[in-house]
N, C-alpha and C positions, 0 to 999 in steps of 0.2 A: 340370392342367385346372381351370378355375374352377368353383366350386360356387355354386348359387343357392338361397336359402331365404327364407321370410317369417317374421318374428318379431314377436310382440306387444310393445308398449312401454308401460310404466307411467310415469305422471308427466307426460304431455303435457296441457297446459291451454289451449293457444292456437296460432295460426298461427306465432307467434315460436318456440315450442318446436319446431315442425316444421322451421323454417329452421335453428335451432341444431343439431339432430340431423343434418339433411341435410349441413350443412357439416362437422361434426365427424367423422361416419362417412366422408364422401367423402375427407377428408384422411388417414384412417387407412391405414397401409401395408398393401398387399395387397388393398384394396377396389377392385374394377374399376368397379362401378356400384352406386348405392343410390338408393332412392326411399322417402321417409318420408311417410306420410299421417296427418294429424291426424284426418281423418274416420273412418278405420278403426283408428287407434291402432296401426299396424303399420309395419314397415320391410322392404322387399324388398331384400335385399343379395346382390350377386354378388361373391365374394371368392376369393382364391388360398389354398387350405388350407396351402400351403407357407410362406406369409408371415404369415398371421394365422389367428385362430380366432374362433368366436362368443363364446367365453369372454373373449378379449382385448378384443373390441369391447364386450362388456358392461361390463368394468372401465373402459373409456375413457369411456363415457357415464355410468357410475355417479358419476364425479367431478362431473358437472353436475347430479346429482339425478334421473337417469332410470334405469329398470330395463329391460334387454333380457331378455325372458322366454324362456329356453331350454327346448326340449322335454325332458321327463323320460325319455321312451322313444320308440323308433321302432316302427312297425308291422313285421310280419315281412317285408314286401317292401321295407323301407327308406324307405317314403314317410311323410311326417309331415303330419298335419292338425291344425289348431288346434281341437280338440274343445271347448275352453273356450267357443267361440262358442255352443255349445248350452246352457251353464250360465249362471245369473245372474252378471253381472260383480261381482267383489268391490268394485270402485270404487263401485257403486251402494249396496251394503250399508253401506260405510264412510261415505259421504256422508249416507245416511239416518240413521245413528246420531248423526252430528254435528248435524243439523238438529233432531232430536227434543229436544235440550237448547238449542240456540242460538235456535230460533224463540220459545219461551216467554220467554227473556231479552230478545229483541228486542221482543216484545209489551209487556213491562214498560217498556222504554225508550221505545217509541212512546207508551204511556199517559202517561208523565211529560212527554214533549215536547208531547203534545197538551194536557195540562192547562196547562202554562206558556203555550202559544200562545193558548189560549182566554182565559186569565187576562189576558194582555196586551191583549186586545180587550174586556175586561170582560164576557165571556160567562159566566164562572164565577168564584167567589171565588178569591183568591190562596191558594196552598198555605200552610198554617201553617208557621212557621219550624222547628218540631221535625221535621215531615215533610220539609221541604226539606233539612234537615241529614241526616236518615236516608237519603233517596233519593240525596243527593249522594255519600255513602260507599258505598251499595249499588251505584250505577252504577260506581264505581271497582273494586269487587270483581268485578262481572259482566264489565266490560270486560277485566280481567286474565285471567279464565278464558277468555273468548271469543277474545282475541288469542293467548294462549299455548297453548290447547288446540284450539279449533275452527280458529283461524287459523294453526296451525303450518306448513302447506304454504306460506303466504304469507311467513312469516318465513324459512323455509328458502330460498325463492326470492330473498329480499332478501340473505341471507347468501351464497348462491352468486354473486349479482351482485357483491358486494364482493370475493369471493375470486377469481372467474374472469372477471368483466367480461361475463358473458352474462345479458342481461335478457329477461324474458318477462312475461306477464300477472301472475304471482305477484309479480314484482318491483314492479310498479306498485301493486297492492293492498297488499302488505306495507309499502312505503314510506309510502303515504298513511295507512293505519291506524296504523302505528307512530308517525309524526310526531304524529297527532292524540292518540294515547294518551300519548306522552311529554310533549307540551305540557300536556295536562290534568293529568298526574301532577305536573309541576313546579308548576302553579298550586295543586294540593291540598297538596303537601308543603311548599311555601315560600310559603304564602298571605300571611303577615304581611310578608315581605320584598318580595313582588312587588305587593302591593295598591296602593301609591302609583303604580305605573306601568301596571298591567294590570287588567282586569276579571277578578278571580280566580273569579268565579261563572260565567263563560262558558267552561265546559269542553266537550270533544268526546268524552266517554266514550260518549254515546249514539250518536254517528256511528260510532265504532269497532265497537260492538256490532251495530248494525243493518246497516252496510255488509257486515261479514263474514258475518252471518247471511243477508242477501239474496243475496250472491254465492255462498255455499255452497248455498243453496236453488236458485239458478239453475243451478249446476253439476250438482246432483242431477237437476233436471228435464231439463237438456240431456243428461246421461248416459243417462237413461231413454229419452228420445226418440231419441238417437243409436243406442241398442241396437236400437230398432225398425227402423232402416234396414238392419240386418243380418239381418232376419227370413228373407230368402231363403236365406242360408247355413244358418241354424238348421233351416229346414224341409228343406233338402236333406240335411243330416246325419242328420235323423230318418228319412229314407228308407232308410238303410243297414240291412240285415238284421242281426240280432244272432247268429242261428244258422243252420246249414245241415244238412239231412238227406242225408248222403252214403252211397253204397254202396261199402263196402270189405270185401274178403274174402268177398263174398256176403252180408254182413250190413248192415243199416241202422244208421248211427251219427249221432247229433246232436252236432255240433261247433260251436265258435265260428266265425262267418263268416270271420274273418280267418285261420283255419287251413286254409281251402279251398286245394287245390293245383290248378295247371293240369292238366287231364286227368281230374280227379275226375268221377264220375258222380253227379249230384245228383237227388234225388227231390223233386218239388214237389207238394204236396197242395192241395186247394181252400182258398182264403183265405190261403195262405202267401205271404210276400214272397220274391221271387227274390233269392238272396244275391249272385251274380256274373253276369257276361256269359257266354253260351254258346250252344250249338246243340242244338235238340231232337232226341233220339234216338228215343223212343217216346212214344205217347199224343198227345192233342190237347186243347186248351182255349182259352179266351179270356182274354187278359191285359190288365189295366188299366194302361196306360202314361201316363195323364194327368198323373201327378206329375212325369214327366220331359219329356214332349213337349207337354203342354197339350191333347192330344186327348181329348175326353170319352168316345168310344166305345171299348169293349174290342176288342182286335185278336186275330184267330184265330191260333193257333200250332199247327203240326203238324210232323211229322218233317222236318228240314232247315232249319226256320226259326230265326232268331236271337232270343234273349231278352236282356233288359237287366236288370242288377242294380238292385234298388230298386223294380221294378214288382211288381204284385200279381196272382197267379193267381186267377181267379174261380170257374170251374166244375169242369172236369175235372182229372185228374192226369196228369203226364207226367214223364219223366226227360230230363235234358240233360247234355251234357258241358261242363265249365267251360273256356272258352278265354281269358278275361281275368280276372285277379284283382287285388285291391289297387288301386294307382294306375292300372292299365291299363284299368279298367272305364269305361264311358261316364259313370256317375254321378260317379266320382272326377274324371274329366276336366272335367265340368260344374262341380263344386265348385271345382276349381283355377282354372278359367277365370273363374268369377264372382268368386272372391276376388281374383284378379289385376286384373280389370277394375274392381272396386270400389275398389281401392287406387291405380289409375292416375290421372293428371292430364289434364284437358282443356286445350287451348291457351288457352282463355279465362281459366284460373286464373292465367296468367302475371302479369297485372297485379296481382292480389291478393297473389301471392307477393312481387313486387317491393316493394309498399307495406309488407307485413308485415315484410320484412327490416329496414327502417329505422324502422318505426313506433314501437316501444318506446323506442329512444334519443331519437327526436324528441319523444315525449311527455314523457320525463324532462326534457329541456331546456325544453319549453314550461311544465311545471309549476313549475320553479324560476324561469323568466322571469316567470310569472304572479305568484308570491309577491313577487319583486323589484319588479315593476311596481306592485303595490299598496302596497308599503312606500315606494318612491321617490316615486310620484305621489299616494298616498293620505294620507300623514301630514300634509302641509301643509293639506289640505282637510278631513280627517276626524279628525285626531289619531291618536296612536300606538295607543291601545287599539282604536279602531274599525277603523283601517286594517289592523292586525295580525290582528284577528279575521276580517275579510273576506278578507284575503290567505290565511290558513290554510284558510278554508272553500273558496276557489277552488283552492288548491293540492291539497287532498285530493280535491275534486270532479273536477278534471282527471285526476288519476292514476286515479281509480276509474272514471270514465265512459269513458275511452279504452281500450277493450279490443279487441284484434285477433281475438277469438274468432269474432265473426260473419263476418269476412272469411275466416277459415280454414275455417269450416264451410260457407260459401255454395256452393262447387262440389262438394266430396266428398259431402255428404249427399244432394244431388239426384242425383248420379251413382250412388251406392249404391242409392237407391230405384229409379232407372230401370233399372239393370242387373238388380237383383233381380226387378223386375216382368217384365222381358223373359224371364228364366230361367223364371219361373213359367208363362209362355205359350209355352215352347218356342223362345224367341229367345235365342241365345247371342251376347253382345257381347264382343268381344275386349278393348277398352279404351275409356277415356273420349274419346280423340281421335277414334275411329271414330264414336262417338255424336254428337259435335259436327259432324263433317263430314257425316254423314248428314242432319242437320237442315237443311243448306244445299243439298241436292241438288235439282235441277230436272228432271233427265232420268233415267229408269230404263230400262236396256237389259237385256232378258231373252233368254236362250237358249231354244230351242224344246224340244229333246229333254230330258226329265227335269225341265224347269222348268215349261213350260206344258202339256206332255203327260206321260203316266204314265212315259215312259222305258222302257216294255216293249212295243215294237211287236210286232204279230202278222203272220204270213205269211197273206195272204188268198187268194192264187192263185199257182200256179206254171205258167207257159206254156212249153212245150218246142217245139223245132223239129226234128222228125224222130226224136227219141228219146223213150223212155218216162220217166216220173217216177222209176221205180226205177233207171234208168241215170244220170239227171242228179243226183238228190238226194245220193248218196254223194260225188260230186265237189264239189258246192256246199257240202255240210256240212263236208267236209275243209278247204276253204279258209277258211270262216267260223269253224271251230273255233279257228283261230290268230288271228283278228281280235279287236280290243278294242272295236269299234264296237257300240253297243247293238242295231243292226239284226241283227247276226250271231246274237245269242241267239234272235231270233224264228225264224230259219231252223233253228237247232239244236233248238229246242223242237218245231218242225214235224216234223223228222226223227225225233225221239225218239218222238213220237206215232205216226208211221208205222213205228216200230221198224226204222229203217234206220241202220246204222252208217257213220260217215265212212270214206272210202277212205284208204289209206296215202299220206301226203303227204311230199314232200321239197322242199328248196330254197325254203321259204316266204319271201316278202318283202312287206312292207307298202309300198304306194305312197301317200304322204301326201296326204290329201285326195281321193283318187280310188278306192282299192280295195286289193286284194291279188292276189298271184300265187303259183303253186307248181306242182310237177310230180307227176303221178300216172301210174305205169307209163311213165315217160319222156316223156309228153306234157305240155306247159306249158299251164296253164289260168289264166284271169283272171276275177276277180269284182269288180264295182264299179259306179260310176255312169256315165252317158253320156259324161262327159269322158274316162274311161279308154278307152271304145270308140272315141272320136274319135282318141285318141292311137294306137290300134291300126289306125286307118283302116278300121274296120268300119262297114257301113251300118246305120243305125238308123231305125226307123219313127217319125219325129218327130211325126206327127199323133196316133198312138196314145199316145205318151209324154205329150204335152201334155194330151190328154183325161183320162188317168188321174191325172196329177199335179194337175190342177185339182180333183180329188176328194180330194186330200190323201194320195194313195198315192205311195210312194217305190219306184222301180225298182232292183232289184239284178240286173245283167246278168251272165250266165255265158258265157264265150267261150273259144275256143282262139285261136291266132294267126291262124287263117284265117276263122273264122265265129262268129256269135253262136249259142249253143246253147240258151239258155233265158233267161227273165225272171221273176224272183220279185217279186210286188207286195206290199209291206209297208206297213202303216199303224200309226201311233202315236196312240192315243186321247187326246183332250184331257182334262186333269184336271177333275173336276166343278166344282171351286171356281175354275178359272182365269178364266172370264168375269167373275164377280163381283169377283175380285181386281183385274182390270184396271180395272173400273168404279170401284173404291175408289181406285185410283191416280189416275185421272182426276179424281175428286172432290177429291183433294188438290192439284189444279192441276199435276200432273206429266205430262211428255211421256213416253210409253211407246213403246219401239222394240224390235222383234224382230231379233235378230242370230243368224243360223244358217248353218251350212255346207250345209244341206239344199237340195234343189231349189227354185227360185223359186216354181213353181206350188204345190208342197206347202206351202211356208211361207205363201203368200198364203191358201191354204185354211184353215190353222190360224188365221191372223191374223183372218180374217173371223169365225170361230167365237167368238173371245174378245174381239173389238172393238179390235184394234190396227191403226192406219192406216199407220204407217211400218214397212217391212220391209226389212232388209238380208239377202239370201239368197245362197247359194252362195259364202259367205265362208270361205276356208281358215283353219285354226286360227291360223297365223302372221299372217293379215291382220286377225283380230279385234282384235288389239292396235292396229293402225293406225286402225281405225274408231273406237275409243275415243279415241285421240289426236286424231283429226279433230274429234270432237264437242267435246273440251276446247279445241281451238284456236278453235272458234267461240264460246267463252265459256261453255259449259255445265258445270255441276257434275254429274258422272255417277256413278250407282250401277249396278253390273253384277251381275246375278243369274244364276248358272250352276251347273253340277254340282260346281264346286270342283276339278276334275281337268283335264279337257280344256281348260277355259277359264281356266286358271291365269294366263297372261300378261295377259289382258284384265282379270281380276279384280284383279290386282296394280296395273295401270295406272289403273283407275277410282279416283275419290275414295274410294269404299267398295265393296269386293267382298263379295257376299252368296252364301254357298254353300248350295245346296239339299241339305241332308244328310238321308240316309235311314237309319233303323234305327240300328244301332251303327256304321255306316260314316260317322260324322260327321266332316266335313272341317273340324275346329276350327282347324287351323293354316293352312288354305288361304286363308281370307278373313277380313275384319274381323268379319263376322257369319255365323252358321250358323243356318239354319232347320231345326229337327228335323223328321224325317219328310218333308222336301222339300215342305212345305205352302206353296204360293204365296200363300194367303190371309193368311199371316203377314207378307208383304212390306209391305203397306200398314200393318199394325199396328206394325211396327218403325220405319217412317218417322214415323208419328204419335207413337210413344213418344219418338223422338229429339227431335221438335219440342217436345213437352210438357216433357221433361227440361231442354232448353236454355232454354226459357222460364222454368222454375223457377230455373235457375242465374242468369239475368240479373236476375230479380226479387230474388233473394237478394243478389247483388252490389250492385245499386242501393241497397237499403235498408241494407246494411252500410256502404257509403261515405257515404250520405246521413246516416245516424245519427251518424257521427263528425264529418262536416263541420258539422253543426248542434250536436251535443252538446258538443264541446270548447270552442267560443267561448262557449256558454251557461254551461258550468261555470266558465270563466275569469272570468266577470263582465263580459263585453264590453257587455252591455245594462244593467248596473247604473246607469250615469249617467242613463239615460233612463227606467228603470222602477223604480229603487230596490228591485230584487228580485234575490236571489242563489239559485242552485241549491244546495240542501242536499246534502251528501255522501250522505245517506240516500237521496234520490231518484236521485242519480247511480248509487248501487249497484244500486237497483232497475231503473233503465233499462238498465244494462249487462247485468244478468242476463236481462232480458226480450229484449234484442237477440239474444242467442245462441239462446234458446229459440224465438223467433219464426222465425228462419231455419230451424231444424230442423223446426219444425211446418209451415212452408210447403213444405219438401221432402216431408214425409210426406203432404201432400195428394195427391201424385201417385198414391199407393196407391189412392185412391178414384176416380181418373179412368178412364174406359172407353177402351180402345184398340182 
C-alpha cells in the first residue's frame, strides 16, 4: 500500500529548482506521485515503501544540492506535522548573517563607483592615484570574500550544473559573478601582459560584490515575506493545547496533550484551552470557537454537545469524554487541509511551469550569444577593449537579471495567503484548483435544508383522523427513528418531549425520495410525502396541503395500506443570516438558485423569505445531479452549496462543491470547500476571496513575465546603439532581487483586504 507524506526541502531558490526536483523525484523507483512547491518549500510524495524510502529519496536529491528534511520523530498516533513552521526558519537567520557583512562591503563598492562616476562628469575631483591603487586592491580582496563566502551557494549551483547538467537561478548568478571576478583577477594578476590589448583598469570586482550582496539581500527579504504567507499554519499550530487535565483512577492528572487517549475523561476549567475533540459529560459553559470557525460569539456547551480541540472555555467548568485525538481532531484536519491546499498548484500556473522548465537553459544560451554578438559585431566599430568590456557587462547583466524566481512565486504565494485567510475565517479550501474554479463561477445553487434553513425542523402540529395522539405518535416515531431525513428528528424530539416511546418496528424499508415503511404488530404502516400517498392510491386533501405548504410547512403523512391516519406539520426555520447572504451573492452579480427535494410550495415560501427567485423543488436526490448538468450545458459555471452528504453527487458534478459543515462533523473530503458551522454568510466571502486571490495571481504573473520580457533585452544592450547606455550588472542584480520581493509583497496585500 502506497504511503503519502509531506517533507520540507532545503536549497530551493527558484521555479527551476522546483522543476528539477519534480522531475528527479517523479523518475525515482517506487514514487507514484509527487508535487513540489517552491512557494511552500515542500514536497508532497506518494511512494511504495517496498520499493523506496524517504531516506533513499533524500540521497537522490542530495546529489543535486537539495536536502529532504526527514522527521526526527512521530507523534504517538503516528501522525507527523511540520512544527518547524511555528519556529523562525534557519534560512532567514543564515541569510541575515551573510548580509550583515556583505552589505557594508557593497556600500564601500558603491561609494567607489559613485566617486568614479561623478569624477568622469567633473562633479568631484579625480581620486588620487594612491587611493586608486589602494581601493583597486581592496575591491579584489572584498570580491574574493563575497564570492567565496557569501556567494558560496551560487558557486555550488555552478558546480552542480557542470557535474549534473541541472541549471537553476544559482547557476546563472554563479556563472555571471564568477566570470566577472575571473576576468577582473586576470587583469589584476597579468596587468603588464594584457595592458597593450585591454583596459586593465576596467575591472568588475564591484559588480561581483554588489550583485551578490543585492541578490542575497533580495533572498533574505523574499524569505521573510514568504514566511509571512504561512502565518495561517503557524497560528493554527499555536492553537494546539500543550497539556490536558484528565481524570484517571478518580484523581486529576495534568499530562501532555499528545498523551490523551480516546475515552479519557477531561476536566476543563475557565480560561483553559480544550486539548482534543469530545462530547460534554457534565457541566455547562460558553466556548470561544472563533479561532477555528471565525465566529466571534462564544457558543453554549452542555451535556451531549460536541467540543473542538484548540477552542477556549470562557466561564464555567465541565468534563468531556475524548472521542478524537491526534490527527483525528478537527484542528489537525484543518491544519492538514490548509498545508495541502497551500502546496497545491492552480491550473493557471501551468504556463509559468512550462516557461520555467526551459528558462534557465535559454538564458544561458542568450548570455553567451550576447557576449558573442558584442565581440563579432562590436570589435569593428568599437575596438576590442570597448567591445569586450560592453560584451562582458551585457553577459553578466543578462545572467543576473534573468531570474525565474518571480514566475515561481507568482501563483503559490497568492494561493498560500488566500487559503490561509480563508482558514482564519472558517472557510476551508481543499486545493488551489478549487479556488481558481470558484473565481469563474456565475451561478450558485443552494440546497434548502441545512443550507438556507437551520436544518433542525420542528413539529408544529399533529393532526389525527379518528385516533388520539397517544395512539399515533408511537407508530410515527417508530418509523422516523429509522429514517435519516432531517425532518425525522423533529418528530422524535416531539415524541421525547411528550415522553412517548417508539413502538417495536420490523421490516423497515426506505422508499427513496418519498418516505419509509415498516410493520408494527403485523400491520404495515407508511410515513412520507404526498407522492407516497398517491402511490398507495389514498385520497389527500389537496386544498389544505397547498394552503399549509404556502406557509412553509412540510407535511409528513402517516397511513396504513387502507387510509391516512395522521398528518404532522413540520417547519424548518430560515437561518438569520440567509437573506443577507443571498443579497451579498446578488451584489457579486451571481445567479442564485434553490435546488431542493422539498415540496414546491414550501420551497417557494423559504425562497421568498431569503430573496431567491429561481426555485427547483421536488427534485429527487438522483435528479439533482441532472439539474447541475443541465445548467452546465447552458454554459453556466456552477457552485453547489449543500450539506455535503445527501447532495454528494451534485456537489461532485458542480465546478465547485461547497459543504455546509457544522461543528466537528466537517465534511472536508466531500467537497472542494467546507464552511465551518454551516454559516451561509461565508458563501459570498469565499467567492470574494477566490476572486481577490486569482486577481493577485494574474497581477503577479503579468509583472513576472513583463519584467523578463523587458529586462533581458535591456541587459543585453539592445538599446545601446540608440542610447549609448548599458545596464550595469549592479542594477540588474537589484532589479532581480526587487522582482521577487515585489511579487511576494503583492500577494501579502490580500491579508489587508476585507472579504
